N, C-alpha and C positions, 0 to 999 in steps of 0.2 A: 612824736619824736622819742627815740630810745633814751632810757635813763643814762646810759653810758655816754651818749652824745651830749646831754645836758651837763653831766659832771665833767666830761672832757673839756667842754668849752669854758667851764668855770675855772678848772685847774690850769688850763693853758693861758687864759685871760686875754683880754683885748690888747693889752700892752705889748704882747708878743707877736701880733699880726704884722706880716711884712708884705710889701708889694709883690705882685705876681712877677715871676721870672721864668726863665727857660727850664725845661724838664731836666732833672738831675740824672745824668748817665743815659746810656743807650737802651736800658731795659724799661719795659712798660711799668714795672714796679721797682721800688727801692728794696733790694733784697738784703735782709739781715740774718746772719747766722746765729743760731742758738745752740750752744753745746753744753750739755749737763747730764747728770745721772738721773734718768727718768724711771729707773728700775733698780732693784737691789737695795742693800743696806743704806745707801745714801739717797735713795729714791725720794723720800719726803722733802729733802732739801731741793733737789732738782725740779720736782714737780711743782712745788710752791713757787720757786723762782720763775719757771716757765709760765705759770698762771699770772704772776705779776706782770711779766713781759707782755703776755697776750692781752691783758686788760689795758695796759698802756697803749698798745698798738691799736686796739679797738677804739679807744678815745681819739687817738691821733687821726686814724683813717676816717672816723665819723665827722671830723671837721675839715676833711679834704686832703689829709696828708701834707705834702709840700707842693704847692702850686697845682693841686689836683692829682698829684702822683702818689699813689698809696704805698704803704709798707707791706712787705711780704716776709714772713718768717720761714727760714729754712732750718728746721729743727732736727737735731741728731742726738741720740742717746749714747753717751760715752760709757755707761754702766759703771762709772768710777774706775775704769780700767785705763792704766797708763798707755798701753799700746794702742787701744782703740781711740783714746783721746787724741793721740798724735796723728792717727790716720784721718780722723774727722777734721782736724785742723788743716791737713793737706788737702782734703776734699773740698772744704769750704773756700780755701784759697784758689783752687782750680776752678771752682764755680764763680769766682770773681764776685763774692759778696761785697757789699759796700762797707760793712763792718760786722763784727761778731760780739755778742754779749753772752755771758754764761760762766762756766767753770766753777764747780763746787769743791773739787778735791785738789789739794796742793800738788800731789804727784802728777795728776792729769795736767794741771796748769804748767808745771815745769816742762812737761813733754810737748806742750802745745805752743808756747809763746814764740819759739824760734820761727815757726812757719809764718805767723802773722807779722812779726818784726821784719823778716826778710822780704815779704810781699808788700810791706808798707800798708797793711790793712789794720785799722784800729781794733783792738780787743778791749772791751770793758768787762772786767772781772766783777761778777755780781755777788759771789758767795765765798769763794776761797779766801783764807786769811794769811796764807803763806807770804811772809814779808818780802822774800827775795823776788817774787813774781814781777813787781813793778820797779825793782831796783836794778835788775840785771842789765837793762839797756838804758838806764838813766845816764844823762851826761855827767862826766865826760867820757863814759864808756862808749857811747855812740852819739852822733850829733842830734838824733831825733828818736824819741822813745814812743812806740806805738801801743804800749801796754798801760791801761788805766784800771782803776779799781774804785768800787763804791761800797765795799765791805771793810770792816776794821782789819787791821793787821794783827798777827800773832803777838807782836810786841805790845800793842795797846791792850789786848785781852789779858796778857800776863800782868801788865802794870795795874789794870783795874782789879784783878784778883788779889794782888799783893796789897793794894790800898784797902780792899775789903777785909783782908786778914788783919791788917794793922788796926783798922777801925774796931774790929772785934777783939783786939788784943791777943791774937793767936800767933805765936812765934815759932812753933815747931810743927811742920806738916810733912805728910808722906806724899810722894809723887808717883803716879801710875799712868803710863802713856802707851798708846798702841805702837807697834813696830812698823810704822809707815813713814813716808817723808813728812807727813803732817805731824806725827808724833815726835819725830826727830827735831823738827823746827820748833814745836811747842816746848820740848824739853830744854832746848838751848835758850829760848826766850824766858821761860819761867825761872830757870836756874840763875840767869843773869839778873832778873828783876828781884828775885829772892835775896841774892847777895847784896844788891844795892839797898834793899829795904830791911835788912837785918832779920830775914826769915831763915830759919834752919831747916834743911831737908833731912828729916829723921830716917827716911828710907826712900829708895829709888827703884821702882819696878817697871817692867814692860809686859805687854801681852800682844798676841797676834790677832789679826782680824779673823773672825770665825771661831775663836776660842769660846767654849761654853761653860767654863768654870775658872774663875780667878780667885777662888777662896784662899788659895795658898798665898798669893800676893797680898790680898787684903788682910789675911791673918798676920803676916809679917809686919805690915804697916801698923796694925793695931798694937802688936807687941813692942814696936819701936818707941812707944810713948808719944806718938803724934797727937796733936790737938785737932787736926783736921786732915781729911783725905782729899787731895786735888787730883782730878782725873782728866786726861786729854785723849779724845778719840772721837770716832764717828760711828753711828749705827747701833745694832742690837747689843754689842758687847757692853755698852755703858749700862744697859738695863741689867745685865748679868751681874755686873759689879755691885750695883745698888742692892740686888737681892742677896748677894754674898755677904755684903756688909750687914744687912738686916738679920740674916741667919746667924751671924757671929755676935749679934746683939751689941754692935759697936755704935755708940751714940754720937761720936764726934761728927761735926759738920762735914758735909760732902759738897764739893764745888768743882768747877772745871770749865772746859771750853764751852763756847756759846751753843754747841750742838746738843747740849742737854735739853734745849727747848724744843727739839723735834718730837713729833707725836710717837715715833717708834721707840723713843726712850720713855716718854710719859706713860704710854699704854703698856709697854713691856715691863716697866718697873712697878707699876701699880702703886700701892701705898709705900713701897720701899723708896720711891722717888720723891715723896713729899719732903719739902724743905730744901731740896738741892738748889744751889746757887750758881748763876752763870752770867757773864756779860751779855748785854743785848743792845742793839741799836733801835729795836722796835718792840713794843709790848702791846698786844692786842687788847686795847681798851678804848673807851671814848676819850677823845682829847681835842686836838685842833680840828678846825673845819675840814682841812684837806685829809686828815687821817680818818675822820668819820665818813667822808665821802668815799674814800678808798675802800673802807670796810663794807659800806653799803653796796658799792658797785661790785666788789668781789663776791659778795653773797648772791647778788642778782645774776651775775654771769655764770658762776660755778655751782649755784644751787646749794650752798653750804656756808655757814659761818665758822666752820671748824677748819682752820688753815693748818696743814700738817707742819709747816715751818714758817710762822708769821714773819720772822726776820728775813728769810730768803725771799718771800713774796714781796715784801716792802722794798728790799734792795733791787730786785728785778724790775719792779715798777718804776722806782725813782731813776734807776740806771737807764731804762729805755727812754724815759722822758728827757734826760740829759743828752743822750745820744741823738735823739730827734732834734734837739735844739742846736747841737753842733753841726749836724748835716744841713739843717735849714740855714744856719748862719754862714756856713761855707758855700751854700748854694752849688754844691758840686758832689760828685761821687768819688772824687780823687782823695785817696787816703791821706796824703800829706796836708791837704787843705782842711780835712775834717779834724785831723790831729791838732793842727794849729788853732782851729776854732775851739776844740775841747780845752786847750790850754789857756784860752782867753774868752770864755763865754761872756757875752755882752749883756745878757738878761738874767736876772735872778729868778730862780725857780723855787717855789714853795712846795717842797715834797712832803711825803708822809713821814719820813724819818727826821728831816731837818730842813732848814732853809739854805739853799745852795747859792752862794754868791762867790763867784770865782772859785769853784771847788778844786780846780786843777791849775797848775802853772807848768812851764817848761821843765822845772826842776822838781815838781811835786805832783805825782800822778795818783795820790791817795786822797779821796774826798773826805774820809771820816777821821775825826780827831777825838782825843780822849774825852772831851766835854760832851760828846754825842753818845756816850755809852751809859747805860743804866745797869745796875745789878738786878737781875730777875730772880724770882724764887718760884718754885713749883708749889702751888697751893690749890687743893681741891681739883687736881688734874688739869690745871691750866697755869700759864705763866703770869705772875703778878709782880709788882714792884716789891723788892726786898725791904725798901725803906719807904714809909708812908709819905715822907717829905718829898721824895722823888716823884711820887704820884701827883702831888699837888703842883709840882713844877713841870709836869709832863707836857702841858700845852704851851710852855714858854719857848720862844724861838731860840734856837741854838746855832750860832754861826761858827764857821771853821776857826779853830784855835791855832795857836802857833806851835 
């Protein structure tokens, strides 16, 4: 018997087995769309997310899927392009997928959600943190919202960063964000949280995706008297900023969005990235039994224990297992029934990020709350806990907060 089959059976548990029922939908398989950036600067996020989803589906299919009906992934590379992301959403809707999971970039998400909402096809966002994605169609704006998320929101990231700044007694910081929808949303969230937390923004700078030198912005931030540099972006530009900071011999702490945990930053920044801080839902170390099983199964399936974006992989994996539970509970391929099941999941799922007990309601489509975030730190070319006490608490169950 395959290792993934053994692990899948253990993770799904006997308590979730349901009696046999009729086949779900007219297709011989349950077709799930997967949309994400599998190439380009955001590629590590999308590839890791897809691997997590593939691993979950392998486990689910190895125990028979739903009543013997297996899951099939319809994967599409959006290249982090807004226009392509919108076309993919339209394509997956035309193909009548049962649901879709994915989306790593906020701009792509904003261009995609309308198609899924109009078609009443559930979309579970696995990576993007743009707060508005799950809010646009929330009641009372519409009677039923088909957009769900298993990644933290920008607001939570910003709050976690401000809490860390206050813990370190840093009160004046410089802000540097990319000129994208993601950067715009991060700027708004961090500015608001800084105001509420008594943090002064000494300087405020932006950069473009593809820029190869941000030394001018970093230099102005250093001259402003900031005690820390907070950066918001995705991709290789983050590594450029870290190297610019090192070249200017600025020793102030550097922190920012969760995307600092991606291998394209860690490898691109090298020693200039050591010590950088960022919020994380998942840190790749030994912990709970479900986390350890996931890491072992990932290594066996993909022949590596070096996950390009561990947080993306874990969220893709947990998200696919939650989506499976909703489809099984609905016992239907009808989007409205799956949505209703997602909003009232009857069985608790012990995931690799946290324990999910009623992760969604009709009024709340975000599964992650502040108590599920850690502050990660780059140390020795990998992500570790910034606080040793957090590491000791890493295996403790964390349920959804208010």
